[in-house]
VOGU-854891 format. One record per residue (C-alpha): residue number from 1; residue in one letter; x negated, y negated, z negated. Coordinates in steps of 0.02 Angstrom, whole numbers, plus 32768, in hexadecimal, padded with zeros to 4 digits. Layout:
+-----+------+------+------+------+
| seq | type |   xx |   yy |   zz |
+-----+------+------+------+------+
| NUM |    A |    X |    Y |    Z |
...
+-----+------+------+------+------+
end
This chain:
+-----+------+------+------+------+
| seq | type |   xx |   yy |   zz |
+-----+------+------+------+------+
|   1 |    M | D677 | E557 | 74A9 |
|   2 |    T | D5FD | E4C8 | 74C8 |
|   3 |    L | D63E | E449 | 7545 |
|   4 |    T | D5B8 | E401 | 75BA |
|   5 |    P | D61B | E3C0 | 764F |
|   6 |    T | D587 | E368 | 76A1 |
|   7 |    P | D533 | E3DB | 7720 |
|   8 |    E | D47B | E3FF | 7703 |
|   9 |    L | D404 | E43F | 7788 |
|  10 |    V | D3CC | E4EF | 7756 |
|  11 |    L | D379 | E524 | 77F9 |
|  12 |    D | D32F | E4AF | 787C |
|  13 |    A | D349 | E535 | 7900 |
|  14 |    H | D33D | E4C2 | 7998 |
|  15 |    A | D3C2 | E531 | 79E6 |
|  16 |    E | D3F0 | E4F9 | 7A94 |
|  17 |    L | D4A0 | E53F | 7A80 |
|  18 |    G | D4AE | E582 | 79CF |
|  19 |    E | D552 | E5E1 | 79B8 |
|  20 |    G | D5AE | E673 | 796B |
|  21 |    P | D572 | E675 | 78B5 |
|  22 |    V | D5A9 | E70D | 7850 |
|  23 |    W | D574 | E743 | 77A2 |
|  24 |    D | D527 | E7F1 | 7799 |
|  25 |    A | D553 | E820 | 76E5 |
|  26 |    A | D4F0 | E8C2 | 76EB |
|  27 |    R | D44D | E861 | 7702 |
|  28 |    D | D47D | E7B6 | 76BC |
|  29 |    R | D44F | E769 | 7764 |
|  30 |    L | D4A1 | E6ED | 77D8 |
|  31 |    L | D4A8 | E726 | 788C |
|  32 |    F | D4C1 | E6AA | 7918 |
|  33 |    V | D498 | E69B | 79D1 |
|  34 |    D | D441 | E620 | 7A44 |
|  35 |    I | D4AE | E645 | 7ADA |
|  36 |    M | D453 | E617 | 7B7A |
|  37 |    R | D3A9 | E648 | 7B35 |
|  38 |    G | D3EB | E6F7 | 7B11 |
|  39 |    R | D3B4 | E6F6 | 7A5C |
|  40 |    V | D3FF | E73C | 79BC |
|  41 |    H | D3C2 | E6EA | 791C |
|  42 |    E | D3BF | E744 | 7874 |
|  43 |    F | D3AA | E6BF | 77EE |
|  44 |    D | D384 | E6E6 | 7738 |
|  45 |    P | D3BB | E64F | 76D0 |
|  46 |    A | D35F | E68E | 7636 |
|  47 |    S | D2B4 | E68C | 7688 |
|  48 |    G | D2D5 | E614 | 7717 |
|  49 |    R | D294 | E697 | 7792 |
|  50 |    D | D2E5 | E696 | 783D |
|  51 |    R | D2C6 | E72F | 78AB |
|  52 |    V | D2EF | E71E | 7963 |
|  53 |    V | D31E | E7B1 | 79D3 |
|  54 |    D | D31F | E799 | 7A90 |
|  55 |    V | D3A9 | E802 | 7AE1 |
|  56 |    G | D37C | E7D7 | 7B94 |
|  57 |    Q | D41A | E77F | 7BCF |
|  58 |    P | D490 | E6F6 | 7B93 |
|  59 |    V | D4EA | E72E | 7AF5 |
|  60 |    G | D58C | E6E0 | 7AB6 |
|  61 |    A | D5AA | E73D | 7A13 |
|  62 |    V | D55E | E7BC | 799E |
|  63 |    T | D5A6 | E82A | 7915 |
|  64 |    P | D55B | E8A5 | 789A |
|  65 |    T | D59F | E956 | 78A1 |
|  66 |    T | D5C5 | E9E0 | 7825 |
|  67 |    H | D52D | EA3E | 786A |
|  68 |    G | D4B4 | E9B3 | 783C |
|  69 |    D | D490 | E975 | 78EC |
|  70 |    W | D4E0 | E8E5 | 794C |
|  71 |    V | D55E | E8D7 | 79D9 |
|  72 |    I | D556 | E840 | 7A4B |
|  73 |    A | D5C8 | E7F0 | 7ACB |
|  74 |    A | D549 | E7C4 | 7B52 |
|  75 |    R | D54F | E784 | 7C04 |
|  76 |    D | D577 | E82E | 7C51 |
|  77 |    G | D5E2 | E879 | 7BC7 |
|  78 |    F | D5D5 | E8CF | 7B1E |
|  79 |    F | D52F | E91A | 7AE5 |
|  80 |    R | D4E5 | E96B | 7A4A |
|  81 |    V | D443 | E920 | 7A0A |
|  82 |    D | D3BC | E96E | 799F |
|  83 |    P | D391 | E8E1 | 7925 |
|  84 |    A | D2E0 | E922 | 790E |
|  85 |    T | D2AE | E92A | 79C5 |
|  86 |    G | D32E | E8C1 | 7A22 |
|  87 |    R | D351 | E955 | 7A94 |
|  88 |    T | D400 | E94E | 7ADE |
|  89 |    S | D474 | E9D7 | 7B1B |
|  90 |    L | D511 | E9BB | 7B80 |
|  91 |    I | D5BC | E9DC | 7B35 |
|  92 |    A | D627 | E994 | 7BC1 |
|  93 |    H | D617 | E918 | 7C4E |
|  94 |    V | D68A | E880 | 7C4E |
|  95 |    E | D69C | E815 | 7CEB |
|  96 |    R | D5EE | E84A | 7D1E |
|  97 |    D | D609 | E822 | 7DD6 |
|  98 |    D | D64F | E774 | 7DB6 |
|  99 |    R | D5BB | E6FE | 7DB3 |
| 100 |    Q | D62D | E66C | 7D86 |
| 101 |    T | D655 | E6B0 | 7CD8 |
| 102 |    R | D5F9 | E6EB | 7C3E |
| 103 |    M | D62B | E72D | 7B94 |
| 104 |    N | D63B | E6B0 | 7B07 |
| 105 |    D | D673 | E6B1 | 7A51 |
| 106 |    G | D6B9 | E748 | 79F5 |
| 107 |    Y | D6EB | E78F | 794C |
| 108 |    V | D720 | E834 | 78FD |
| 109 |    D | D7D0 | E857 | 78BE |
| 110 |    A | D800 | E8B2 | 781D |
| 111 |    R | D7FE | E95C | 7875 |
| 112 |    G | D74C | E944 | 78B4 |
| 113 |    R | D776 | E917 | 7969 |
| 114 |    F | D709 | E893 | 79BD |
| 115 |    W | D767 | E80C | 7A1C |
| 116 |    A | D708 | E79B | 7A93 |
| 117 |    G | D733 | E733 | 7B2B |
| 118 |    T | D6E8 | E6EF | 7BC9 |
| 119 |    M | D6D8 | E63F | 7C0F |
| 120 |    G | D6C2 | E5ED | 7CB7 |
| 121 |    M | D617 | E5AC | 7CE5 |
| 122 |    G | D5F6 | E506 | 7D39 |
| 123 |    G | D69F | E4BE | 7D08 |
| 124 |    A | D706 | E54D | 7D53 |
| 125 |    R | D7B2 | E549 | 7D01 |
| 126 |    E | D823 | E5D9 | 7CCE |
| 127 |    R | D7A5 | E65C | 7D08 |
| 128 |    G | D78D | E6AB | 7C5E |
| 129 |    S | D7E8 | E730 | 7BF9 |
| 130 |    L | D7F1 | E772 | 7B47 |
| 131 |    Y | D7BD | E827 | 7B28 |
| 132 |    R | D7C1 | E8A5 | 7A9A |
| 133 |    L | D739 | E926 | 7A81 |
| 134 |    D | D776 | E9BC | 7A1D |
| 135 |    P | D700 | EA28 | 79B5 |
| 136 |    D | D70C | EAB4 | 7A38 |
| 137 |    G | D6C8 | EA3E | 7ABE |
| 138 |    T | D76E | EA1B | 7B13 |
| 139 |    V | D781 | E968 | 7B54 |
| 140 |    T | D82E | E919 | 7B66 |
| 141 |    R | D854 | E871 | 7BB5 |
| 142 |    H | D8D9 | E811 | 7B54 |
| 143 |    V | D8DB | E75D | 7B96 |
| 144 |    T | D8B4 | E718 | 7C44 |
| 145 |    G | D8A5 | E668 | 7C88 |
| 146 |    V | D82E | E62F | 7BFF |
| 147 |    T | D7B6 | E5A0 | 7C25 |
| 148 |    I | D73C | E5B0 | 7B91 |
| 149 |    S | D769 | E63D | 7B1B |
| 150 |    N | D729 | E60B | 7A70 |
| 151 |    G | D74F | E61A | 79B5 |
| 152 |    L | D7AC | E6B4 | 7976 |
| 153 |    D | D7E9 | E6E7 | 78CA |
| 154 |    W | D881 | E728 | 786E |
| 155 |    S | D8F0 | E6EC | 77E0 |
| 156 |    P | D8CF | E73D | 7736 |
| 157 |    D | D96E | E7A6 | 7745 |
| 158 |    G | D937 | E7E4 | 77F1 |
| 159 |    R | D9D7 | E7AE | 7847 |
| 160 |    V | D993 | E71D | 78AD |
| 161 |    M | D8FE | E711 | 7924 |
| 162 |    Y | D8AE | E669 | 794C |
| 163 |    H | D858 | E648 | 79F3 |
| 164 |    A | D808 | E5A9 | 7A35 |
| 165 |    D | D7FF | E57B | 7AED |
| 166 |    T | D782 | E4ED | 7AEF |
| 167 |    G | D7B2 | E4BF | 7BA1 |
| 168 |    L | D866 | E4A1 | 7B6C |
| 169 |    G | D834 | E43F | 7AD1 |
| 170 |    R | D8A5 | E4B1 | 7A6C |
| 171 |    V | D8AA | E53D | 79EC |
| 172 |    D | D93A | E5B7 | 7A03 |
| 173 |    V | D983 | E63D | 7992 |
| 174 |    F | D9C8 | E6E7 | 79BE |
| 175 |    D | DA31 | E761 | 795B |
| 176 |    F | D9BB | E7F0 | 7934 |
| 177 |    D | D9E1 | E8A7 | 7916 |
| 178 |    E | D94E | E8E6 | 78B2 |
| 179 |    A | D972 | E99F | 78CC |
| 180 |    S | D976 | E999 | 798A |
| 181 |    G | D911 | E8FC | 79AB |
| 182 |    A | D99E | E8B4 | 7A15 |
| 183 |    I | D9BA | E7F9 | 7A21 |
| 184 |    A | DA57 | E79A | 7A53 |
| 185 |    N | DAB4 | E6F4 | 7A49 |
| 186 |    R | DA27 | E67C | 7A73 |
| 187 |    R | DA45 | E5CB | 7A36 |
| 188 |    P | D9DF | E52E | 7A0D |
| 189 |    F | D995 | E51C | 7960 |
| 190 |    A | D928 | E480 | 796F |
| 191 |    T | D901 | E40C | 7A00 |
| 192 |    I | D866 | E39E | 79FB |
| 193 |    A | D86C | E2F7 | 7A55 |
| 194 |    E | D7E2 | E2E9 | 7AD8 |
| 195 |    R | D798 | E24F | 7A84 |
| 196 |    E | D781 | E2B6 | 79E3 |
| 197 |    G | D722 | E345 | 7A33 |
| 198 |    S | D752 | E3F6 | 7A66 |
| 199 |    P | D77B | E48D | 79FA |
| 200 |    D | D6EB | E508 | 79FB |
| 201 |    G | D6D2 | E597 | 797F |
| 202 |    L | D741 | E5B1 | 78E7 |
| 203 |    V | D74E | E615 | 7847 |
| 204 |    V | D7DC | E632 | 77CB |
| 205 |    D | D7BB | E623 | 7710 |
| 206 |    A | D804 | E68A | 7682 |
| 207 |    E | D893 | E60F | 766A |
| 208 |    G | D8C5 | E614 | 7721 |
| 209 |    G | D874 | E56E | 7750 |
| 210 |    V | D82F | E567 | 7801 |
| 211 |    W | D783 | E517 | 7817 |
| 212 |    I | D76A | E4D8 | 78CA |
| 213 |    A | D6C3 | E498 | 790D |
| 214 |    L | D6D1 | E403 | 7983 |
| 215 |    W | D662 | E405 | 7A1D |
| 216 |    E | D637 | E350 | 7A47 |
| 217 |    G | D695 | E323 | 79A9 |
| 218 |    G | D609 | E327 | 7928 |
| 219 |    A | D675 | E376 | 78A2 |
| 220 |    V | D6CA | E40D | 7858 |
| 221 |    R | D784 | E404 | 7833 |
| 222 |    R | D7EB | E46D | 77BB |
| 223 |    Y | D8A1 | E488 | 77EA |
| 224 |    R | D924 | E4D1 | 7776 |
| 225 |    S | D97F | E56C | 77B1 |
| 226 |    D | DA14 | E500 | 77E5 |
| 227 |    G | D9A4 | E4A3 | 7861 |
| 228 |    S | D993 | E402 | 77FC |
| 229 |    L | D8E6 | E3B3 | 77EC |
| 230 |    D | D89C | E3C7 | 773E |
| 231 |    R | D7EF | E37A | 774A |
| 232 |    V | D763 | E346 | 77BF |
| 233 |    I | D6AA | E361 | 7798 |
| 234 |    P | D632 | E2FF | 7808 |
| 235 |    L | D588 | E342 | 783D |
| 236 |    P | D4EF | E2E0 | 7879 |
| 237 |    V | D4FA | E330 | 7926 |
| 238 |    S | D582 | E329 | 79AB |
| 239 |    L | D581 | E3DA | 79F1 |
| 240 |    V | D5C8 | E441 | 7961 |
| 241 |    T | D5EE | E4F4 | 7993 |
| 242 |    K | D62C | E568 | 7909 |
| 243 |    C | D638 | E58A | 784D |
| 244 |    A | D620 | E627 | 77E6 |
| 245 |    F | D635 | E647 | 772D |
| 246 |    G | D5A2 | E69E | 76DA |
| 247 |    G | D53E | E6B5 | 763C |
| 248 |    R | D55F | E72F | 75AE |
| 249 |    D | D600 | E6D3 | 757F |
| 250 |    L | D630 | E6AA | 7634 |
| 251 |    A | D63B | E5F4 | 75FF |
| 252 |    D | D5B1 | E5B1 | 766F |
| 253 |    L | D5EF | E56F | 7716 |
| 254 |    Y | D56A | E57D | 779D |
| 255 |    V | D57C | E515 | 783C |
| 256 |    T | D520 | E52E | 78E0 |
| 257 |    T | D4FD | E4A1 | 795C |
| 258 |    A | D4B0 | E482 | 7A08 |
| 259 |    W | D452 | E404 | 7A73 |
| 260 |    I | D46E | E44E | 7B21 |
| 261 |    D | D4DB | E3C1 | 7B65 |
| 262 |    L | D47C | E330 | 7B15 |
| 263 |    D | D412 | E2BD | 7B80 |
| 264 |    A | D367 | E284 | 7B44 |
| 265 |    E | D3AC | E1E9 | 7AEF |
| 266 |    A | D433 | E24B | 7A92 |
| 267 |    R | D3B4 | E2CE | 7A5B |
| 268 |    A | D345 | E245 | 7A16 |
| 269 |    R | D3D9 | E204 | 79B0 |
| 270 |    Q | D405 | E2B5 | 7976 |
| 271 |    P | D360 | E308 | 7946 |
| 272 |    L | D3BB | E38F | 78E1 |
| 273 |    A | D425 | E3CA | 7973 |
| 274 |    G | D417 | E486 | 7986 |
| 275 |    G | D400 | E49D | 78CB |
| 276 |    V | D465 | E505 | 7851 |
| 277 |    F | D4BB | E4A6 | 77C5 |
| 278 |    R | D509 | E4DF | 7721 |
| 279 |    L | D587 | E496 | 76A8 |
| 280 |    R | D5F5 | E4D3 | 761B |
| 281 |    P | D6A4 | E497 | 7642 |
| 282 |    G | D6F8 | E4D3 | 75A2 |
| 283 |    V | D753 | E565 | 75F1 |
| 284 |    A | D70F | E614 | 7611 |
| 285 |    G | D713 | E675 | 76B2 |
| 286 |    R | D735 | E72B | 76D6 |
| 287 |    A | D6B8 | E7B3 | 76F9 |
| 288 |    A | D698 | E7CE | 77B2 |
| 289 |    V | D6CF | E87C | 77E8 |
| 290 |    P | D646 | E8E1 | 7841 |
| 291 |    F | D66C | E934 | 78E7 |
| 292 |    A | D6A8 | E9E4 | 78C0 |
| 293 |    G | D65B | EA3C | 7956 |
+-----+------+------+------+------+
end
């Protein structure tokens, strides 16, 4: 496996709030969202083509499905999306009447259930929750009192679920029962000092290492499964949002970024903010599971 630990810009997307990358293995495409613009990007690394689908409302996460379409966690809840037309159809509303929250990051577990959480708008704290969308369309709330629900993934053995609350500056772990989808025994996994940034999205590699993007930290960190810091990879932008493993060998690490909170001076210093970067960190990822509904 070729090791190229220095991030290279592969798509100058100019995403205001690029987030939620996930590798669609069926199409060899990288999906990601531009949250507040309500856009889903479908990027083909082989050709460099980036197709943009407008879904009509802020969108926090996207996942491919076993039916070939997409499911999104959007402002008002979970929706199906026709990739060809961008047409959406409602699966279930989530906190639709609460204008101080919106849906944010999400990921699919080994049984094809889509987990995604909400976050408070305008600095509202502990207004969000973490939800699970089952393939039959049932939505279950699992965690309350969340400030900014963010990165989600599971250990390779499926026994531990990771969840970042950016507002707390912490990534927690839960015991996870794969058969039922139940979580229990919440406890801290990694705490990021405020001066070092805030934990945003995350992904777990094939060895169990946890890759955490640092919002306002300009870097990606890899933690071992015991919570110890393994390495830090700097990026040329400060607002780093999430990582995803992709490519035929799942050895490419794609990283999304943003410019939404940068003033004019900071944007001038960071002309690549909002771009998508790629590196080969020397460890492979795991295939993203499509939503089973």
